[in-house]
N, C-alpha and C positions, 0 to 999 in steps of 0.2 A: 219269696220270689227271688230268683237268681239275678245277679247284676251282670248284664252283658255289655261288653264294650261296643263302641260304635263300629269298629271293624268287624266284630263278630256279626253284628246286624247287617252290615253291608254285604258281607260274603254269604250270608244266609238269604237275604232278599235278592241279591244280584250275584249268584254263583258264577265263577269264571270256569271255562274249559269243561263244561258238562258235554258228555257224549262219548263217542267211540273213535278209534283210529283204525284205518284199514291196514292190515299187515304190520301191526306194531312190532317193535323190537323186544319190548318186555311187557309182560302182564302179571299183575298181582291181585289177588282176591282174598280177602280176610272177612271174618265174621260169618253170619248166616241169618236168614230171615227168621229162623226159629229163636235166635238169640236177641232179635230185635234191632241189630245193627249189622250192615253189610256194606263193603266198599270194594269196588273194582277200579284199579288204576292201571293205566297203560302209557307207554311213551314210545316216541319215535327219535332216533338219533339223526344228526346231519353228518355230512361227510367228514367233519372234524371231530366226531365222537361226543358232541355236546347234544343235550336234550332239546330238540327243535320244537317238538309238539308234545303235549301231555293232555290227557282226558280222564274223566272219572265218571263213574255212576255209583250212586249210593242209595241205601235205604236206611233212614235213621232220623234223628232229631236235628233241630237247627244247628247245634254245635257240630254235629257230624258232618253236616253240609258245609258249614263255614270252614271246618278244619281241612276238609278235602280240597275245597276251593282255594284256601290259603296255600296248601302245600303244592298245588300245581302251579301257582305263581312263583313259589320259592325255587322250584327246581329248573324252571326254564333257563337255558343258556348254560346250565352247569354240566360238567362231566360226570360220569357215573361215580367216580371216586369222590367228588365234591358232594354230590346228591347223597351219597351213602353216609356222610357224616351228619346229616340232619337229624336232630332228636325230637322227641315229642315236645319237650319244653321249648325247642326252637319254634315249633309251630304254634304253641300257646303264646309265646312272646310276640310273634308276628301279628297275632290277633289282639295284642295288648291284653292278654290274660284270658283265661277261661275260668268258670266257677269250678272249684276243686271237684265238685260232684260230676263234672262233665269232662274231666281230664282224660277219661278213657277214649273219647273221640280223637284226641291228638295222638294217643298211643295207636289207635287203630289206623290213623294216617300214616304214621311211621311204619307200622308193620306191613301195610299195603305197598309202600315204596320199596321196602326191603324185599318183599316177595317178588315185586316186578323186577328188581335188579337180580335177584337170585334166578328168576326165569330167564333173563337175558343171558346170564353166565352159565346157564345150564346146571344150576345148583339146587339144592334142597332149602326151602325157606326156613329160617331159624325158628319161626313161629310153630313149625311142625315137630320140633324137637322137645324132648322131655316127657315126663309122666303127667298125665291129666290129673289135676288136683280138684278143680271145680267142674264137675259133670254137667251142671246146669248150663254153663256157658263155654265149656270146653277149653278151659285155661290151664296150661301146663306149669309145673314147678319152675321151669326155666324162664318163662315169661314173667312169673311172679317175682323170682330173684332179680331179674333185669330191671323191672319196674321199681323194686325196692332200692337197688343200688343207684339208678340213674335219677331218681326223684326224691331220695332221702325220706322214704316212707317208713313209719314206725308203728302203725296201728292196722288192724284188720279192716277198719272202715276205710282207711286211705287206700289200701290195696284194692278194695271194691271200687273206689272212685276211679282209680287209674286203670284197672283191668277187667272190672265187672265181676271177677272171682269172688265168690262169697255172697253175691247179690240175689241168689235164688233161695234154695231151701235152707242154706246156712250150715249144713253138716260139715262143710269143709273149713269152717272158721278155725278149728283147733289146728288143723294141718297148716293153714296159712300162718297162724301165729308161730308155729315151729319153725317155718321158713324165715320169718322175720327174725326171730331170735338167733337162728344160725347165722344168717347174713350179718347181723350186728356183732356177733361173737367173732365171725371170721375177719371183720373189718376193724376190730378193736373199738367199736362205737365211735370211729372217726367222723369228721365232717364229710357229708356227702358232696359229691362232685357239683351237683346242680343247686344245692341249697342257697348259696349266696345270689345266684340268678333269680331264684323264685322270690327271695326276700326283696330284691331290688325291684322287681316287677310290682310286688305288692305295695311297696312304698310309693312308686310312681302313681299307681292308681289311687292310693289314699290321698296323695297330694292333689290329684286332679279333682277328687270328690270334695275336698275342702274348698278348693277354688270355686267349683260349681255351686256349692252351697252358699258361699259368701256372695257370689255374684247373682245368684237367682233367688235366695231365700232371705238374704240379709240386706244387701245393698239397696234394693228397690224401695223397702220400707224407710230406710234412712234418707234416701234422696227425696221422698216425698215431703220431708220436713226440712229440706235444704242441707242435709248432711251427706256423708258418704263414708266409706271404709276402704282401707287398703291392706291386703295381706302382706306382711313384711317377711315373715319366716315361719318355718315349722321345724321344731326340734323334738322328735319323739312325740309325746302326747301334748306337748306345748305348742299352741298356736299363738303367734305374735302378730297383732294388727295394729293399725293407726287410724283413729277417727279423723275425719276431714270435715270441711265446711262448718256449718253451725254446730255440729256434734262436739267440736273441740271446746265450745264455750258453755255447753249444756251442763247444769248442775247435776243432772241425772246420768251423766256418762258412765259412772261406775255401775249403776243399776243396768244400763244398756248392755254394757259388756257381759255382765254375769247372767242376767236374766233373759237376754235376747240373743246376743251373738253367740255366747257359750251354749245356751240351751238349744239353739238351732244346730250347731255343729255336733252336740252330743245326740241329737234326734237323728240326723241325717249321716253322720260319719261314725262316731264312737262315743260311748258313754264315758270314756276315760279322758276325753279331751278337756284341756284347761286352757282358757283364753287369757292372755296378758296384753296390756297395752304397751306398745313401743315407747321407750324412753328417748325422746328426741330433744 
């Protein structure tokens, strides 16, 4: 089961700016019903050239709805130039992250915005450029190259997560791998632009999951016995905590740390976690 943030759930259950705009200044439509995901985005500018109103219609999963809803909130009040700088990773970050298997929803949002801006400017959308690599989902080599560069992708599986390319019959996997190899060679295997941002987001979510596990799975049991626990710090896989209340005098505190606190964190967060008691 995928782990969805509270923001993703909120924008799915309570999507913002759903509908249409009469006489919009820009309209972008990407995806198709045949592919399982479709998004139509439109906006209206005010007299200062800023996006005053934006609406969307979509057919897709909860992540697609949440990504489109979040995007409409992000672009309000921005100029066309400012909106054009929004990336798919910005959309995911706004939602406090998306499961990697659902990142194609944020990419679809970015593509719809770019198509709407291109429509406003009287240009051809970038999504229509390039040679079709994945016939099942109509994904071009240019779209795959861009996803690889912007998101630091290194495997065919990741490309599928971000673009859906290769998610059908699979006959394009070899071609996708060739594109990955070419892009990595062209860039010299350097660090991808958005890699640090993705790692930062993952660390923040991991910290939050550690805090929630301690608060909801560990602390209640200790409090029943007159004790408590406090999270002091997280350093890599090391979680440093301090026992409070009656737990500080308990002869079984070492057993509690290893067989209860550490066991719970390994169960709900990561099997690599090691719990240490703070030295105070």
